[in-house]
C-alpha positions as CSV (number, residue, x, y, z in Angstrom):
1,X,146.2,56.0,110.3
2,X,143.3,54.8,112.5
3,X,142.2,51.7,110.6
4,X,144.8,48.9,110.0
5,X,142.5,47.1,107.6
6,X,139.4,49.1,106.5
7,X,137.9,45.8,105.1
8,X,137.6,44.5,108.7
9,X,134.9,47.1,109.4
10,X,132.4,45.2,107.3
11,X,133.1,41.9,108.9
12,X,130.8,40.6,111.5
13,X,132.3,41.3,114.9
14,X,133.0,38.4,117.3
15,X,130.6,37.4,119.9
16,X,130.4,40.0,122.7
17,X,130.0,37.1,125.3
18,X,133.1,35.2,124.5
19,X,135.4,37.1,126.9
20,X,133.1,36.9,130.0
21,X,132.2,33.2,129.3
22,X,135.8,32.2,128.8
23,X,137.0,34.2,131.8
24,X,134.4,32.5,134.1
25,X,135.3,29.1,132.8
26,X,138.9,29.7,133.3
27,X,138.3,31.2,136.8
28,X,136.4,28.1,137.8
29,X,139.3,25.8,136.8
30,X,141.7,28.1,138.6
31,X,139.6,28.1,141.8
32,X,139.9,24.3,141.9
33,X,143.6,24.2,141.1
34,X,144.5,27.0,143.5
35,X,142.4,25.4,146.3
36,X,144.3,22.1,145.8
37,X,147.6,23.9,145.9
38,X,146.6,25.9,149.0
39,X,145.5,22.8,150.9
40,X,148.7,21.1,150.0
41,X,150.6,24.0,151.7
42,X,148.2,24.3,154.6
43,X,146.5,27.5,153.4
44,X,142.9,28.5,153.3
45,X,142.5,28.7,149.6
46,X,140.1,30.7,147.4
47,X,137.1,28.4,147.6
48,X,137.1,28.3,151.3
49,X,137.7,32.1,151.4
50,X,134.6,32.6,149.2
51,X,132.5,30.4,151.5
52,X,133.7,32.4,154.4
53,X,132.6,35.6,152.7
54,X,129.1,34.2,152.3
55,X,128.4,33.0,155.8
56,X,131.3,34.3,158.1
57,X,133.4,37.4,158.2
58,X,134.2,38.9,154.8
59,X,137.9,39.6,154.2
60,X,137.0,42.8,152.2
61,X,134.0,45.1,152.8
62,X,134.4,46.9,149.4
63,X,135.1,44.2,146.9
64,X,131.7,42.4,147.3
65,X,129.9,45.7,146.9
66,X,132.0,46.6,143.9
67,X,131.0,43.2,142.4
68,X,127.4,43.9,143.1
69,X,127.6,47.3,141.5
70,X,128.9,45.8,138.3
71,X,126.0,43.3,138.3
72,X,123.5,46.1,138.8
73,X,124.4,47.6,135.4
74,X,122.5,44.7,133.8
75,X,119.2,45.3,135.7
76,X,116.4,47.8,135.3
77,X,116.0,50.6,137.8
78,X,113.3,48.8,139.8
79,X,115.4,45.7,139.9
80,X,118.4,47.7,141.1
81,X,116.5,49.2,144.0
82,X,115.2,45.7,145.1
83,X,118.8,44.2,144.8
84,X,120.4,47.0,146.8
85,X,117.7,47.0,149.5
86,X,118.1,43.3,149.9
87,X,121.9,43.5,150.1
88,X,121.7,46.3,152.7
89,X,119.2,44.3,154.8
90,X,121.3,41.2,154.7
91,X,124.5,43.2,155.6
92,X,122.8,44.8,158.5
93,X,121.6,41.4,159.8
94,X,125.0,39.7,159.5
95,X,126.8,42.7,161.0
96,X,124.3,42.8,164.0
97,X,124.9,39.1,164.6
98,X,128.7,39.6,164.6
99,X,128.4,42.5,166.9
100,X,126.3,40.6,169.4
101,X,128.9,37.9,169.7
102,X,131.8,40.4,169.8
103,X,133.0,39.8,166.2
104,X,134.5,42.2,163.7
105,X,132.2,45.0,162.6
106,X,132.3,44.8,158.8
107,X,130.1,44.2,155.8
108,X,130.1,42.3,152.6
109,X,127.9,39.2,153.0
110,X,124.8,40.9,151.7
111,X,126.1,42.0,148.3
112,X,127.8,38.7,147.6
113,X,124.5,36.7,148.4
114,X,122.5,39.1,146.2
115,X,125.0,38.9,143.4
116,X,124.6,35.2,143.4
117,X,120.8,35.5,143.5
118,X,120.8,37.7,140.5
119,X,122.7,35.1,138.5
120,X,120.4,32.3,139.6
121,X,117.2,34.2,138.9
122,X,118.4,35.5,135.6
123,X,119.5,32.0,134.5
124,X,116.4,30.2,135.6
125,X,113.5,32.6,135.2
126,X,114.4,35.3,132.7
127,X,114.7,35.0,128.9
128,X,115.8,36.9,125.8
129,X,118.0,40.0,126.0
130,X,117.1,40.6,129.6
131,X,118.6,37.3,130.6
132,X,121.7,37.7,128.5
133,X,122.4,41.2,129.8
134,X,121.8,40.3,133.4
135,X,124.0,37.2,133.3
136,X,126.8,39.0,131.6
137,X,126.8,41.8,134.2
138,X,126.5,39.3,137.0
139,X,129.4,37.4,135.5
140,X,131.6,40.5,135.5
141,X,130.7,41.1,139.2
142,X,131.6,37.6,140.0
143,X,134.8,37.7,138.1
144,X,135.9,40.7,140.2
145,X,135.2,38.9,143.5
146,X,136.8,35.6,142.3
147,X,139.9,37.4,140.9
148,X,140.6,38.9,144.3
149,X,140.4,35.5,146.0
150,X,142.7,33.9,143.4
151,X,145.1,36.8,143.8
152,X,145.2,36.5,147.6
153,X,146.1,32.8,147.3
154,X,148.6,33.4,144.6
155,X,150.5,35.9,146.7
156,X,150.7,33.4,149.5
157,X,152.0,30.8,147.1
158,X,154.7,33.1,145.8
159,X,156.2,33.3,149.3
160,X,156.3,29.6,149.6
161,X,157.5,28.8,146.1
162,X,160.2,31.4,146.0
163,X,162.3,31.4,149.2
164,X,164.9,33.8,147.8
165,X,164.2,37.4,146.5
166,X,166.0,39.6,144.1
167,X,165.8,42.9,145.9
168,X,169.5,43.2,146.1
169,X,169.7,43.6,142.3
170,X,166.6,45.8,142.1
171,X,167.8,48.3,144.6
172,X,171.0,48.8,142.6
173,X,169.0,49.2,139.4
174,X,166.8,51.7,141.1
175,X,169.7,54.0,141.6
176,X,169.4,54.9,137.9
177,X,166.1,56.6,138.8
178,X,167.4,58.3,142.0
179,X,166.1,55.9,144.6
180,X,162.5,57.3,144.4
181,X,161.1,55.1,147.1
182,X,163.5,56.6,149.7
183,X,162.6,60.1,148.5
184,X,158.9,59.5,148.6
185,X,159.2,57.7,151.9
186,X,160.5,60.9,153.5
187,X,157.8,62.9,151.8
188,X,155.0,60.7,153.2
189,X,156.6,60.9,156.6
190,X,156.5,64.7,156.4
191,X,152.8,64.7,155.3
192,X,151.7,63.4,158.7
193,X,148.8,61.2,159.6
194,X,146.3,62.9,157.3
195,X,148.4,62.6,154.2
196,X,149.2,59.0,155.0
197,X,145.5,58.2,155.6
198,X,144.5,59.6,152.3
199,X,147.2,57.8,150.4
200,X,146.5,54.6,152.2
201,X,142.7,54.7,151.4
202,X,143.4,55.4,147.8
203,X,145.9,52.5,147.7
204,X,143.7,49.9,149.2
205,X,140.5,51.0,147.5
206,X,141.7,50.7,143.9
207,X,138.8,48.2,143.2
208,X,136.4,50.9,144.1
209,X,137.9,53.4,141.6
210,X,137.8,50.7,139.0
211,X,134.1,49.9,139.8
212,X,133.2,53.6,139.5
213,X,134.8,53.8,136.0
214,X,133.4,50.5,134.9
215,X,129.8,51.3,136.1
216,X,130.0,54.6,134.2
217,X,131.2,52.8,131.0
218,X,128.4,50.2,131.3
219,X,125.7,52.5,132.6
220,X,123.4,52.2,129.6
221,X,123.4,48.4,129.0
222,X,120.7,47.7,131.6
223,X,118.3,50.0,129.8
224,X,118.7,48.5,126.3
225,X,122.0,50.2,125.4
226,X,124.9,48.4,123.5
227,X,127.7,46.8,125.4
228,X,130.9,48.7,124.6
229,X,133.6,46.9,122.6
230,X,136.2,47.5,125.3
231,X,135.9,48.6,128.9
232,X,138.0,48.7,132.0
233,X,137.1,45.3,133.5
234,X,138.6,43.5,130.6
235,X,141.9,45.3,131.1
236,X,141.9,44.7,134.9
237,X,141.3,40.9,134.5
238,X,144.0,40.4,131.8
239,X,146.5,42.4,133.9
240,X,145.5,40.4,136.9
241,X,146.2,37.2,135.0
242,X,149.6,38.2,133.4
243,X,151.2,40.4,136.0
244,X,151.4,37.9,138.9
245,X,153.1,35.4,136.6
246,X,156.1,37.6,136.7
247,X,156.1,37.5,140.5
248,X,157.3,33.9,140.3
249,X,159.9,34.7,137.6
250,X,161.2,37.8,139.4
251,X,160.4,37.6,143.1
252,X,160.8,40.9,144.9
253,X,159.4,42.0,148.3
254,X,160.1,45.7,148.3
255,X,162.3,48.2,150.2
256,X,160.1,48.3,153.4
257,X,160.8,44.5,153.8
258,X,164.2,44.0,152.3
259,X,165.8,47.1,153.6
260,X,163.4,48.3,156.3
261,X,161.5,47.5,159.5
262,X,159.2,45.1,157.8
263,X,161.8,42.4,157.2
264,X,161.1,40.2,160.2
265,X,164.7,39.5,160.7
266,X,165.5,38.8,157.1
267,X,166.1,42.5,156.0
268,X,169.6,43.5,155.0
269,X,169.3,46.3,157.5
270,X,166.9,49.0,158.8
271,X,167.6,51.6,156.1
272,X,164.3,52.6,154.5
273,X,163.3,55.4,154.2
274,X,166.0,57.4,156.1
275,X,169.2,56.1,154.6
276,X,169.9,54.6,151.1
277,X,171.6,51.3,151.8
278,X,175.4,51.3,151.2
279,X,177.0,48.9,148.8
280,X,178.4,46.8,151.6
281,X,174.9,45.9,152.8
282,X,173.6,44.9,149.4
283,X,173.7,41.3,148.3
284,X,172.3,39.7,145.2
285,X,169.6,37.0,145.9
286,X,168.4,37.1,149.5
287,X,166.8,34.4,151.6
288,X,163.5,35.7,152.9
289,X,160.5,34.5,155.0
290,X,157.8,32.2,153.9
291,X,154.8,34.6,154.2
292,X,155.7,38.0,152.7
293,X,154.3,38.1,149.1
294,X,156.9,38.4,146.3
295,X,154.6,40.9,144.6
296,X,156.7,43.9,143.6
297,X,157.8,43.2,140.0
298,X,156.0,44.6,138.2
299,X,153.9,47.0,140.3
300,X,150.4,45.9,139.6
301,X,148.9,48.8,141.5
302,X,150.7,51.1,139.0
303,X,149.4,49.0,136.1
304,X,145.8,49.0,137.3
305,X,145.9,52.7,138.3
306,X,147.3,53.6,134.8
307,X,144.5,51.6,133.2
308,X,141.9,53.5,135.2
309,X,143.6,56.8,134.1
310,X,143.5,55.7,130.4
311,X,139.8,54.7,130.6
312,X,138.9,58.1,132.1
313,X,140.3,60.1,129.2
314,X,137.4,59.7,126.8
315,X,133.7,58.8,127.0
316,X,132.8,55.3,126.1
317,X,132.1,56.2,122.5
318,X,135.7,57.2,122.1
319,X,134.9,60.6,120.5
320,X,134.1,63.1,123.2
321,X,136.2,63.7,126.4
322,X,134.9,62.0,129.5
323,X,133.2,64.2,132.1
324,X,135.5,66.4,134.0
325,X,134.9,64.7,137.3
326,X,135.9,61.4,135.8
327,X,139.1,62.7,134.2
328,X,140.1,64.5,137.4
329,X,139.3,61.3,139.4
330,X,141.4,59.1,137.2
331,X,144.3,61.5,137.3
332,X,144.1,61.8,141.1
333,X,143.9,58.1,141.6
334,X,147.0,57.5,139.4
335,X,149.1,60.2,141.1
336,X,148.1,59.1,144.6
337,X,148.7,55.4,143.8
338,X,152.2,56.1,142.5
339,X,152.9,58.2,145.6
340,X,151.6,55.5,147.9
341,X,153.4,52.6,146.2
342,X,156.7,54.4,146.6
343,X,156.0,56.3,149.8
344,X,154.9,53.2,151.8
345,X,158.0,51.3,150.7
346,X,156.1,48.7,148.8
347,X,157.9,49.2,145.5
348,X,161.0,50.5,143.8
349,X,160.8,53.0,141.0
350,X,161.9,50.4,138.4
351,X,158.8,48.3,139.5
352,X,156.6,51.1,138.5
353,X,158.2,51.4,135.1
354,X,157.7,47.7,134.5
355,X,154.0,48.0,135.6
356,X,153.4,50.9,133.3
357,X,154.9,49.0,130.4
358,X,152.7,46.0,131.1
359,X,149.6,48.2,131.2
360,X,150.3,49.9,127.9
361,X,151.1,46.6,126.3
362,X,147.9,45.0,127.4
363,X,145.8,48.0,126.6
364,X,147.4,48.1,123.1
365,X,146.3,44.5,122.6
366,X,142.7,45.0,123.8
367,X,141.7,48.6,122.8
368,X,139.6,49.2,119.7
369,X,139.1,45.5,118.8
370,X,137.2,46.5,115.6
371,X,140.5,47.5,114.1
372,X,141.8,43.9,114.1
373,X,145.5,42.9,114.3
374,X,147.3,45.1,111.8
375,X,150.9,46.1,111.7
376,X,150.4,49.0,114.1
377,X,148.9,46.9,116.9
378,X,151.4,44.1,116.4
379,X,154.3,46.6,116.6
380,X,153.0,48.2,119.8
381,X,152.3,44.9,121.6
382,X,155.5,43.1,120.5
383,X,157.5,46.3,121.3
384,X,155.9,46.4,124.8
385,X,156.7,42.7,125.5
386,X,160.3,43.2,124.3
387,X,160.7,46.2,126.5
388,X,159.3,44.5,129.5
389,X,161.6,41.5,128.9
390,X,164.6,43.8,128.4
391,X,163.9,45.7,131.6
392,X,163.7,42.5,133.7
393,X,166.9,41.2,132.2
394,X,168.7,44.5,132.8
395,X,167.5,44.7,136.4
396,X,168.8,41.2,137.0
397,X,172.1,41.1,135.1
398,X,173.1,44.8,134.6
399,X,172.2,46.1,138.0
400,X,175.7,47.0,139.0
401,X,176.4,48.7,135.7
402,X,173.1,50.7,136.1
403,X,174.1,51.8,139.6
404,X,177.5,52.9,138.4
405,X,176.1,54.8,135.3
406,X,172.8,56.2,136.7
407,X,172.4,59.0,134.2
408,X,172.8,56.8,131.1
409,X,170.7,54.0,132.6
410,X,168.0,56.3,133.9
411,X,167.8,58.1,130.6
412,X,167.4,54.8,128.7
413,X,164.7,53.5,131.1
414,X,162.6,56.6,131.1
415,X,163.2,57.2,127.4
416,X,162.1,53.6,126.5
417,X,158.9,54.1,128.5
418,X,158.3,57.5,126.9
419,X,158.7,56.0,123.4
420,X,156.1,53.3,124.2
421,X,153.7,55.8,125.7
422,X,154.0,58.2,122.7
423,X,153.4,55.3,120.3
424,X,150.3,54.3,122.3
425,X,149.0,57.8,122.4
426,X,149.6,58.4,118.7
427,X,147.8,55.2,117.8
428,X,144.8,55.3,120.0
429,X,144.2,58.9,121.0
430,X,145.9,61.5,118.8
431,X,145.1,59.6,115.6
432,X,141.5,59.0,116.6
433,X,139.7,62.0,115.2
434,X,135.9,62.3,115.7
435,X,135.4,61.8,111.9
436,X,137.5,58.6,111.8
437,X,135.8,57.2,114.9
438,X,132.4,58.0,113.5
439,X,133.3,56.1,110.4
440,X,134.5,53.1,112.4
441,X,131.3,53.0,114.5
442,X,129.0,53.4,111.4
443,X,130.8,50.7,109.5
444,X,130.6,48.2,112.3
């Protein structure tokens, strides 16, 4: 049944601006806290990194432009043309100045400055629905940029706060899935430089894919259209808040570093991707360096790529399928991201399972907010949280048993993920017929 409580359909929906406003307020607090922690540990920190992106060399060329693209959905066509033109002109000017003094040839200053200007102009000079729409869109763009800075600092802090890693347990647990990182590592080697280049571009440009999907979902809001009840940016931000917390609880660096050439003298041996490490080389908790991020468990690239995939299945109204190019793009990004995370030695297979579970759980909590919190949603979310907790406990305390009984353990891991995925599909996709969805939208 689609509706947990049909009576909720007549209730006034919550404010559409609560999420963005709360996220911006929380991000501002986190910027200050993270900057303090970074300075304490002699790191740059997110605030100084943002300032550097404004006036010096941006760390990322694509993230500022992705943020500006989100801000543009709240503007008219004429305003979009002016904003993009100004951003390009500023980027050319900054790039030329860097080139003249022999600096790095990159872009990103222009869109960040224009994004800020949009927020300032909308807040001080515009009024009514135009002001609200522009500020909300600019807020989403700013959140994307801020989140990347917070994430970069958090990764640095994980390396300092967690001097030992649990790769020794995870590599044993991963035998239940057939050591997929070692398998895909050899496949990527066989693909050559072209295949590697494609996978690497897909892997590092995940924010661009998310921006394309989000802009498509929000494409009508700048011309008087309604803001959708749920869209990709909400999922991305919640995943980015919850996932990295697990990094501190379950620190893992990945096979390339713990068992390969990227270990900087701390690896258990140079095994990845040619040889699966023998039992004699595997220890439990391993001391590791103070600069490699402990960002493997769960695989956030998998979680984010899966959320992109889910949001490309249907059009924003939830009734019709999304355009074919969007569905194919979402599928391709998910497949390539999974191949890259394993094939580059950044993750174990069990990391990917944990990331998929986290994504489905968060999506189950956020999707179709008009339905409220009935038993169906509570069961899915609580089941997902229980499954994620159970997986982490199993990886830590049952790793040896999982390695010795790979068929049973692998079947349980994959089966549990499949049960959650089937429940998610039955709740939000298969059960959502056009007639039911039309009733929901008409009643709201």
